[in-house]
C-alpha positions in Angstrom: 0.5 -11.4 -12.5 -2.4 -8.9 -11.2 -1.0 -5.5 -11.3 -4.1 -3.7 -10.4 -3.7 -0.7 -8.1 -7.2 -1.0 -6.7 -8.7 -4.0 -5.0 -10.7 -5.3 -2.1 -9.0 -6.2 1.1 -8.4 -10.1 1.9 -11.6 -10.2 4.0 -13.7 -7.8 2.1 -13.9 -5.1 4.7 -12.1 -2.2 2.5 -11.7 -1.3 -1.0 -8.1 0.0 -1.3 -6.2 1.7 -4.0 -2.6 2.9 -4.2 -0.9 5.5 -6.2 2.7 6.7 -6.2 3.3 10.3 -6.0 5.7 10.3 -8.9 5.7 8.0 -11.8 7.4 6.1 -13.5 8.7 4.0 -10.4 12.4 4.5 -10.2 14.8 1.8 -8.7 16.8 3.1 -5.8 14.8 6.2 -5.0 12.6 6.9 -2.0 8.9 6.9 -3.0 5.9 8.3 -1.3 2.5 6.8 -2.0 -1.2 7.7 -1.5 -3.4 5.0 -0.2 -7.1 5.4 -0.4 -9.2 3.4 1.9 -13.1 3.0 1.6 -15.6 0.8 3.1 -17.0 -2.0 1.1 -20.0 0.4 0.7 -17.7 2.9 -0.7 -17.6 5.3 2.2 -14.1 6.8 2.9 -12.4 5.5 6.0 -11.2 8.6 8.0 -9.7 6.8 11.2 -7.6 4.0 10.0 -4.0 3.0 11.1 -1.9 1.4 8.3 1.0 -0.8 8.6 3.3 -1.5 5.7 5.3 -4.3 4.5 6.4 -6.1 1.5 9.4 -7.5 -0.4 10.4 -9.6 -3.5 8.8 -13.0 -3.2 11.2 -14.5 -5.9 14.0 -13.4 -4.0 12.9 -14.2 -0.4 13.7 -10.6 1.0 11.7 -7.7 2.3 11.8 -4.1 1.6 15.2 -2.5 2.0 13.6 0.5 4.1 10.8 0.6 6.8 8.1 2.7 5.3 5.8 4.6 7.6 2.2 6.1 7.4 2.5 9.8 7.4 -1.0 10.0 8.6 -4.5 10.9 7.3 -4.7 13.4 4.4 -8.6 13.6 4.3 -11.3 11.6 2.3 -10.0 8.1 3.3 -6.4 9.1 2.0 -3.3 8.2 3.8 0.3 8.9 2.7 3.1 6.3 3.1 6.8 7.5 2.9 10.0 5.7 2.6 9.3 3.1 0.1 12.3 2.1 -1.8 12.8 -0.7 -4.5 16.4 -1.3 -4.7 16.3 -3.8 -7.7 14.1 -4.4 -10.9 11.6 -7.1 -10.6 8.4 -8.3 -8.9 7.8 -6.5 -5.7 4.7 -7.0 -3.4 3.6 -4.2 -1.3 1.5 -5.2 1.8 -0.7 -3.0 3.9 -2.4 -3.8 7.0 -5.5 -1.8 7.9 -7.0 -1.3 11.2 -10.1 0.8 12.1 -13.4 0.4 14.0 -14.7 -1.4 10.9 -12.1 -4.3 11.6 -8.8 -5.5 11.0 -7.9 -6.5 7.4 -5.0 -6.6 4.9 -4.4 -6.2 1.1 -1.5 -6.9 -1.1 -0.4 -5.2 -4.5 1.9 -6.6 -7.1 4.4 -4.1 -8.5 7.0 -4.6 -11.4 9.8 -2.3 -11.7 
């Protein structure tokens, strides 16, 4: 399982990195994440809209909360609030990215 916290988006439009504000990740706690979005050329994306989804592929259910983007924090960084992992195991965090550069998505594998 690829647990990298930085990767290219599915169509190669964006370079995306995620980082929880607090580590280690704890089961049952609400988490906030910082998502850094750059163009494929490495320039910060300042005008993106993010959508957040995810779940546990092996269990067939989504996230137990509805995380939301708290907006742009500068230099291509965006804050996501309200992420909760209610059980141990393999989770996928899915991000949709919309900006003038185009629409794309990226998925991250996480193990709790």
